[in-house]
N, C-alpha and C positions, 0 to 999 in steps of 0.2 A: 609587490605583494598582490595577491588576487584571491578570489574564492573559486574553487573548482567544483563543478557539479557533474556527477555521472548520471546520464539520462538513459534509462532502460528502454529498449525497443523490442517489438515482437513482429516478426515478418516484415521488417522495414518500416514500421509505424511506431511512433512514440506513444507511450501510455499516458493516460491522464495523470497518474502519479509522478511521471517524469516531468511534465510541465509544472506540476505543483512543486517539485523539488527545485526547479529553476526559479520559480517565483520566490520561494523561500530563500534561496541563495542570493537573489538580487536584493532582498530586504536586508540580509546580513551585510552584503557588500555596501549598501547605502549607509549603514551604521558605522562601517569601518572605513568609509571614504575610499573604496576601491572598486574594481570591476569584476564581472562574472565571466569565467571561461567554462564552457560546457564540453563534455567529452562523450562521444557516441562510439560504440563498438559494434561492428557488424555491417551488414549490407543495407545502407540507408542512402537514398538519393539526395541530391543537393537541395531540391525543393523542400523536402521534409526536414533536412538539417536547418534550413533557413527559418523554419517556424520557431526555433528556439529563441531567435532574436525577439519574437513577439512578447516573450516573458522575461527579458532582461539580459540574455547572454550577448556579450559584445564580441565574443570569439567562440567558434565551435571547432574542436579537434575531432577529425573524422578518422577512425581506425578501421580501415577496410580489409584487414588481413583475413584471407579466406579460412585460415586455421581457427579463427575466432567467430565464425558465423553463429555457432551455438555457444551458450555461456559455459565457461570453464572457470570456476571460482579462482583458482590459484593464478592462472594466466591473466584473467581480467584484473585481479587485484594488483598484480605487478605492473600492468599497463597503466592503470589509474594512478598508482604511486609514482611512476615515471613522469606522467603528465603533471602531477602536482609539483614535482621537482623542477620540471621544465618551465612551468609558469610561475614559479616561486609562490605557490599557493599554500598558505598555512592553515586554511580551513577547507575541508572536503565535505560536500553534502551529497547524499544519495537517499533514495526512498527506502524505508524500512519494510520493503516487500519480501516475498519469499527469497528472491535472489539477493536482495540487499542485506538480509540477515546473514547470509553466507559471506558476502563481500566485505562488509564494514569492519569486522574484527581483523581480517587479513590485511586490509589497507592500513589499519591503525598500527599493526605490528611492523609493517614495512616502512612506515613513516615515523615510527617511535612516537605515536600520537596518542592523546587522550581520546576516549570514545564515549559518545552518548548515543544509545540506540533507543528508539521509541520516542523521539522528541515530539512535543505537541505545541510548543510555542517558540517564538524567536528568542535567541540568547540575550541575556542582559549583559551589556558590554561596558557598563560604567564601573571602571576599576577592575572588577572580576569578570570572567567569562562563564556565566551560569546558564544552564539550560533546564527547563522543566520537561520531565519525561514520565512515561508510565512506569509503574513498578508493581511487583507481585501479581503478574499476569493481568495487568490492567485494572486491578482492584484499588490502586492508590497511585499517587503521584510522588515523585521525588525531584528535588532540585540538585543537579550535579554541577559542581564547579570544576572547570578544566584549567589546570595551571601549566600544562605542557605548551611548548611553542606551537606544535602542530595539533590540529583538532579534527576529528571525524564525527559528523553528525548524521544519523540515519533518521529521517523524518517519517512519522507515521502517516500512511495514506489518509486523506480527508481531514487531516489535522489543521492545515493552513489554507487550503484552497488555491485555485489557480488565479493569478492576477496578471493582467496584461500590462507590460512595461516595455512598450515598443522601442527596440534598439536595432540598429543596422548591424547585424552580425556578420563578421568575416568568417569564411570557412577555410580551414587549413588541414591538409592531410598530415597525419601523424603516424609514423611507422617505427615504433620502438622494437627492440629485439625481443622475440618471444622464445624463452628457453624451452628446450625439449622436456626438461624435468618438470615444467609446469603443465605439460600436456599428457601426463601419464593416465589421467582419468578423464575420459571424454564423454559428452552427452551425444548419444547416437541418434535419438529421435525425440521430438517434442510433439505431443498430440494436444491440440487446443480445441476447446468447445467454442467455435467461432460464431455460433448462432445465438450465444447468450451473453448477457452482461457479465464481465469479469468480476468475480466475488471480491478480490482485494481492492479493486478500484470502484466498486459500486457505492453510490451515495445512499441508495435505499436497498434493503435486503428483506425479503419475506421468507421466513423459515418455518418448517413444520417438524413435529415430533410424533411420538407414538400415539398421541391423542387423536391422530387422523385415522388410526385403526388399520390402514393398509394402503398400498401403492395406488389402488384403484380410486382413491379419494383425493389424489394430488391435483386434480384438475382445477379445483378452486384456488389452490395456492398459486398455480401458474397463471390463472386468469387474473388474480389480484396483482401479481407481479407485473404482468403485461400492462395492466391499466396504470400502474405507478412507474413504469419504466425501470423496474427493479430486477435484481438478481434473485435467484431462488437458492435456498440452503436447507440444511436439515441437521438434526442432532445425530450423535454417534450411534445410538441403537437403531435408528432408521437406516443409516448406511450399512451397518453390520447385518441387518436383515435383508439387504439388497432391495429395499423399497426404492432407494435413490442411489445414484452413483457416489462413490467415495469422494469425488472432486467437489461435492456440495457439502461435505461434512465440516461444520464449523465448531470450534471448541479447542480445548487444551491440546488434544492429540490430532486435531484437524487444522483448518485454516483459521488464523486469527484475523478478525476484521474490525474495522472502525468506521462504519457508515454513519451518515447523518441521521438515518432512521432505521431501526431494526424492529421488525414485527415478528414476534414469536407466537406460533399457533400450536397449541397442544403440546407444549414443551414445559416440563416441570421446573427446569432451571437448576439442575445439579451443578455443583461447583466446577466440575470439569468443563461443562458447557459455558458457564459464565466467564471462565478464564479466557475464552476466545472471543467474546462479544461485549464484554463490559466496557470497552473503550468507545462503544457507540454513543453518539451524542444524545439521541432520544431512543428509549426502549418502550415498545408497546407490547403488552402480554395479553393473550386471549387464552383463557383456561377455565374449565368448569370447576376446578378444585380451588376454593378460596384460600387454602393453606399452601398452595404451590410456592416453593421458595422464590421463584422468579418475581413474584409480586413485591418482594422486599426491595428489589433493585429497580423495578420498573418505574418509568416516568408516568405512564398511563397504563391502567389495567382494566380489563373487561372480564368479569366473572360470568361465564356463560358457555354454552355448548358451541364449539367451533362450527358445527354443521348448521347452526342457526345464525350465528353472529357474522361469519365471513360472507355468506351470500348477501346479507343485508348491506354490508360495507361495499361489496361489489356493485349492488344495485344503486347505492347512493353515489358512487363514483361515476357510474355510467350516466346517471341523471345529471350530475354536475358537468360532465364533459359535453352532454347534449345541449 
């Protein structure tokens, strides 16, 4: 028996959320007195694969099939399920990222497994196997008990953190059969914003809404984000108005995020927006309307004009750094 963890990569490099998934899988394996096997799919060199050992993987399965250089949900799920059977793994862990949300249920079906998506804590394994997860678009938590022999857990990014558990990982090539029926829908091209912090992986996010009045005022949002090493985001009305790219839209119909710190500037906090950001550990709201719904869920709130408040925060940060 072992714990299998799928580690997502982009352009040959593992994501922070992937290392977090390995750290989480190692903690589960410790509780179950077993080991961690990681699986990587795509073109990743041996030195990058070896880094998974730093977080607890004792073996790394490398799937270098050129047909799988770009993610294909059905084919990837089949490969991961085959790896679980090969390694006799009855627990499969992956990140609850955009890709993971498509993979996790498919893997569960192939393994006849119980599924917990949006996990935020380690499973309780004393007698029952119970996992705490987000529910109702992040507005609540639920504890799910898995009674099936096989289990699939999709971990929310930033929920567990990366923890170094130095292990000497062996690397093994793994070449399962890929059915042509699993390759009927292919991703032709992926365009990444390589000059920015990835929103799903970001620990700090600075977001702006219609209160900023126009795209010409976004400079202070970007400056604050740069000072904090944060990603930038926006509300749906902002992306709909083409003030900011749709790749920055967070909310129920955009990207769901769970950073350690979320700073909302000039965003009222409609329920659709809250659904995508309520898993944030700390929420700071800056809004001149004291009745803005966002203040009801904020950990810290500043009632004031963003054009006066944000420059003062930027100045204070610069003085602190100096």
